[in-house]
C-alpha positions in Angstrom: -17.9 37.1 16.4 -17.9 33.4 16.4 -20.9 33.2 18.7 -22.9 35.7 16.4 -22.2 33.4 13.6 -23.4 30.5 15.5 -26.4 32.5 16.5 -27.4 33.6 13.1 -26.9 29.8 11.9 -29.3 28.6 14.6 -31.8 31.2 13.7 -31.7 30.6 10.0 -32.2 26.5 10.7 -34.9 27.5 13.0 -36.8 29.4 10.2 -35.8 26.6 7.7 -37.4 24.1 9.9 -40.6 26.5 10.2 -40.6 26.7 6.2 -40.3 22.9 5.7 -43.4 22.4 7.6 -45.4 24.9 5.8 -43.6 23.5 2.6 -45.4 20.1 3.0 -48.9 21.9 3.4 -48.2 24.0 0.3 -46.7 21.2 -3.7 -55.6 8.4 -26.3 -68.1 -3.7 -62.3 -69.3 -1.3 -65.1 -70.7 -2.3 -68.5 -68.4 -1.7 -71.5 -71.2 1.0 -72.7 -70.9 3.1 -69.6 -67.1 2.8 -69.2 -65.8 5.9 -70.9 -68.5 8.3 -69.2 -67.7 6.9 -65.9 -64.1 7.2 -66.4 -64.6 10.9 -67.5 -66.8 11.5 -64.2 -64.3 9.8 -62.1 -61.4 12.2 -63.6 -63.7 15.2 -62.9 -64.7 14.1 -59.5 -61.1 13.1 -58.6 -59.8 16.6 -59.8 -62.6 18.2 -57.7 -61.7 16.1 -54.8 -58.3 17.0 -55.0 -58.8 20.5 -55.1 -61.2 20.4 -52.1 -58.3 18.3 -50.3 -55.5 20.9 -51.1 -57.8 23.8 -50.0 -58.6 22.0 -46.7 -54.7 21.0 -46.4 -53.8 24.3 -46.7 -57.0 25.9 -44.4 -55.7 23.3 -41.7 -52.0 24.0 -42.4 -52.7 27.9 -42.0 -55.1 27.2 -38.9 -52.3 25.2 -37.2 -49.8 28.0 -37.9 -52.1 30.7 -36.6 -52.7 28.2 -33.2 -49.0 27.5 -32.9 -48.2 31.1 -33.2 -50.8 32.1 -30.9 -49.7 29.5 -28.3 -45.9 31.1 -28.6 -47.4 34.6 -28.0 -49.4 33.8 -25.0 -46.7 31.3 -23.4 -44.2 34.2 -24.0 -46.6 36.9 -22.5 -47.0 34.6 -19.3 -43.2 34.1 -18.8 -42.3 37.5 -19.2 -45.2 38.6 -17.1 -44.1 36.1 -14.3 -40.6 37.5 -14.7 -41.7 41.2 -14.3 -44.1 40.5 -11.4 -41.8 37.8 -9.5 -41.9 34.5 -8.5 -43.8 34.8 -5.1 -47.5 35.3 -5.9 -48.3 35.7 -2.7 -46.4 39.1 -2.7 -48.5 40.3 -5.5 -51.7 42.3 -5.6 -54.8 40.8 -6.1 -55.0 42.5 -9.6 -51.2 41.2 -10.7 -52.3 37.6 -9.7 -55.4 37.9 -11.6 -53.4 39.0 -14.8 -51.3 36.0 -14.6 -54.3 33.6 -14.1 -56.1 35.1 -17.2 -53.0 34.8 -19.3 -52.4 31.1 -18.0 -56.2 30.5 -18.6 -55.9 31.5 -22.3 -53.1 28.8 -23.1 -55.8 26.3 -22.1 -57.0 25.6 -25.5 -53.4 24.9 -26.8 -52.5 22.2 -24.2 -51.7 18.7 -24.8 -55.1 17.0 -24.8 -53.7 14.6 -22.1 -51.3 16.8 -19.9 -51.4 14.7 -16.9 -49.8 11.9 -18.6 -46.9 13.8 -20.1 -43.6 11.8 -19.2 -41.6 14.1 -16.6 -38.3 13.4 -15.9 -35.0 15.7 -14.8 -35.1 18.9 -13.1 -37.9 21.7 -13.7 -38.0 25.1 -12.2 -40.6 27.1 -10.7 -41.5 30.1 -12.6 -44.2 31.6 -10.4 -46.5 30.2 -7.6 -49.5 31.7 -6.1 -49.2 29.8 -3.0 -49.0 31.2 0.1 -46.7 28.6 1.6 -43.2 28.0 1.5 -43.7 26.1 -1.7 -43.2 29.4 -3.6 -39.6 29.9 -2.4 -40.7 32.6 0.2 -39.2 32.9 3.6 -40.0 36.1 5.1 -37.9 38.6 3.2 -36.1 35.7 1.2 -37.1 33.9 -1.9 -35.5 30.9 -2.6 -35.0 28.8 -5.7 -37.6 26.2 -6.1 -37.2 23.2 -8.4 -38.7 19.9 -8.9 -36.7 16.5 -9.8 -38.3 13.6 -11.2 -37.0 10.5 -9.9 -38.8 8.2 -11.9 -42.5 7.5 -13.0 -43.8 8.0 -9.5 -41.4 9.7 -7.2 -40.3 13.3 -7.4 -38.5 16.0 -5.0 -39.6 19.5 -4.5 -36.7 21.4 -3.4 -36.1 24.9 -2.2 -32.6 26.5 -2.0 -31.3 29.2 -0.1 -27.8 31.3 -0.6 -26.7 29.2 -3.7 -27.8 25.9 -2.2 -26.0 26.3 1.3 -29.5 25.8 3.0 -32.0 23.4 1.4 -35.3 22.0 1.9 -36.5 18.9 0.1 -39.9 17.4 0.1 -40.1 13.6 -1.1 -43.3 13.0 -2.7 -45.1 10.2 -5.1 -47.3 10.9 -7.6 -50.4 9.0 -9.5 -52.1 10.2 -12.3 -56.0 10.2 -12.0 -57.1 10.9 -15.5 -56.0 13.1 -18.5 -55.8 16.5 -16.5 -55.3 15.4 -13.2 -52.3 14.1 -10.9 -52.6 13.1 -6.9 -49.4 14.0 -5.1 -48.7 12.4 -1.5 -45.9 13.8 0.3 -43.7 11.2 2.2 -40.5 12.9 3.6 -38.9 16.1 4.3 -35.3 16.5 4.6 -33.3 19.7 5.5 -29.6 20.2 4.7 -26.8 22.9 5.5 -23.8 23.4 3.7 -24.3 19.9 2.2 -25.1 17.9 5.3 -28.3 16.7 6.3 -29.3 18.0 9.6 -33.0 16.8 10.0 -35.4 14.3 8.4 -38.9 13.9 9.3 -42.1 12.3 8.0 -44.1 14.7 5.9 -48.1 14.0 5.9 -50.8 15.6 3.4 -51.7 15.2 -0.4 -52.9 17.2 -3.2 -53.9 17.4 -6.6 -52.4 18.9 -9.7 -55.0 20.3 -11.9 -53.7 20.9 -15.2 -54.5 24.0 -17.0 -51.5 23.4 -19.7 -48.6 21.6 -20.4 -46.8 20.9 -23.5 -43.4 21.8 -25.6 -43.1 25.6 -26.6 -40.5 27.6 -28.4 -40.7 31.6 -26.9 -40.6 34.1 -29.3 -36.8 34.5 -28.6 -36.2 30.7 -29.8 -36.0 29.3 -26.2 -37.3 25.7 -26.1 -38.9 24.3 -22.8 -41.8 22.0 -21.5 -44.1 24.4 -20.2 -46.7 23.2 -17.5 -49.4 25.5 -15.8 -51.3 23.9 -12.8 -53.9 24.6 -10.1 -53.4 23.0 -6.4 -55.6 25.1 -6.3 -53.0 28.0 -6.2 -51.6 28.8 -9.7 -48.2 27.1 -10.6 -46.0 27.9 -13.4 -43.2 25.5 -13.9 -40.7 25.0 -16.8 -38.2 22.5 -18.0 -35.7 24.2 -20.2 -33.8 22.5 -22.9 
């Protein structure tokens, strides 16, 4: 029985090692005569301008409210659709992936104007990935929990955990903002851990681009607040940091 456990652990470790390699390839002045007339004209003009200003303000407020409501509805639809279809896009049909892509694209007009420059910190969780690599959390029939942990302004960790963290793959990477919508990511190192113990560490090679479709704070229809990010790498990624 003990031999079987050791064999099973060895097989799992081997699979995780393969997945780690795949994971790397996948993540701003009047005259006195004219004063009375002029004064009356100014009063009328001022009143008219106030009315126009009030109408414009009300219109702008209405548009903002409508835009916010639309953003909330689309974001909520995206999150619920991802939850319904599943985290791993490679296991979905082409039609299902297209549905998610279309919803995500419709969020673009509501995005922060400089999504790549939004400050990132703490832990963010993967909601959906269309990537065929292990960065989606897929390892054969298993689906791991995928997170991003931002260490500072440049360094972060892509992490995949299986069996409540008993098996863990961490890909250390650095990022550089290219412009308002794009970030270049360069992979540095991969670490594999089992039961909290590091068992393998090796250099990671490769790089990629995060091309933002949407990023910004949202409040879902249920009242949940989060920072939502949607990116193309070119595969679609949906990532959230919940409050």
